N, C-alpha and C positions, 0 to 999 in steps of 0.2 A: 320531722318538721314541726309537729305539734309541740314537742318538748322544747325545741328552740323558740317557738312562738311564745309559749308560756313563760320561758325564762326571760325573754326580751320584755314582755309585758310586766313581769315582776321588776325588772331593772328600771323600766320607765316609771312605775309607781314609786319605787325607792328614790329615784332621782327627783321626781316631782315633789316628793314629801320633804326630802332633806336639802334639796337645792331648788327651791321654787323659782318659777320664771321671774325674770327681772322685770319689775314694774316699770312703766314709762317714766314715772317720777324719779325712780332710782337711776334710770338710764340718763335722764336729763340732768340730774345732779352731778353725776360722775361718769361720763361716757367712756373714759379709758378703763375704769374699773369694770364696767359692764362688758366692754369688749374683751377684756382679759378673762372674764368668768363665763363666757359663752362659747359654744362650739364655733369652729371656723366657718366662715360664710360658704366656702366651697362644699362643705358637707351637707348644707341645706338644699342645694340645687343640683345634686348629683345622685346617682343610684346608691351611694354610700348611706344615704338617709334611711334606707330599708333596714339596715342593721341596728338602728336604734329607735325606729319609729314604732312605738307600741300599738298605735291604732291600726296600722297595717297588719300587724301580727295577730290582733284580735280577729280581724276578718279572716285571715288565713286559718287560724285555729278553728273558727266556727265552720268554715267551708269543709275543711278536712274532717272535722268531727262528724258533720252531717253525712259525709261520704262513707266514712269508716263505720258509723253506727248502723247505716242502712245496707251495707254491703252483704251482710249475712242473710238478710231477708231476701235480697235479689238472687242469692245463690241457692237457697233451699226453699223459698216461697212458702214459708210457714209464718202465720201471724203471731204465733206464740213467741218467736224470737224477739219481736219488737216489744210486746207487752212485758215479757219476762225481763228483758234487758232494761226496759224503762223503770220497772219497779226496783230492780237491783241497783241501778244507777241512782235513783231517787233516794233510797235508803243510804247508800254509800256517801252521797253528797250532803244529805240533810243531817246526818248524825253530827258531823263537826259544826254545822251551823247551830244546831240546838245546844250543843255543849258550850259553844262560844257565847250564845245569847244567855244561857243559864248562868255562866260565870259573870257576865256583865251585869245581869240582874242582881246576882248575889252581892257583887261589889257595891252596887248602888244602894241596895237595901241595908247593908251593914254599914253604910256611910264611911267607907274607907277613904273616899275622896273628901277633901275639905269642902264645906259648902261654898266657900268663896272661890274655889277653883272652877266649879261647874258654871259655864256660861260667861265667864269673864273674858275680856277681849285679849288678854295676853296668853291664852292657852290654845291648844289645838282643837278643843271642843267647839269653839266659836266658828270654825270653818265648816263644820258638818251641817 
């Protein structure tokens, strides 16, 4: 279930980035276009929404992760399994973060982006 949850969260982020929510002004300008480019109404008010609702799966992922990560401690009752697991997990998760931040810093320092691109209203950096 954690894998399914992670995949649905990924799909939600992908969908939100490439198919952003339709703004009210866009909906008011052309309601037929907005209706044809959104999910059917019946999917929003039925349990089918669980299959594409990323926020629900974030909660499921964290609840299951908390249960799975503490299960070994409750089986063997040793504090070392919590501290050892925490340090191993920290290193495993932080190495990709540090690599990504280092690459981002390198790109900015080498000025691979045009100075006009950063902070302009027509790119994705303005949404951050």
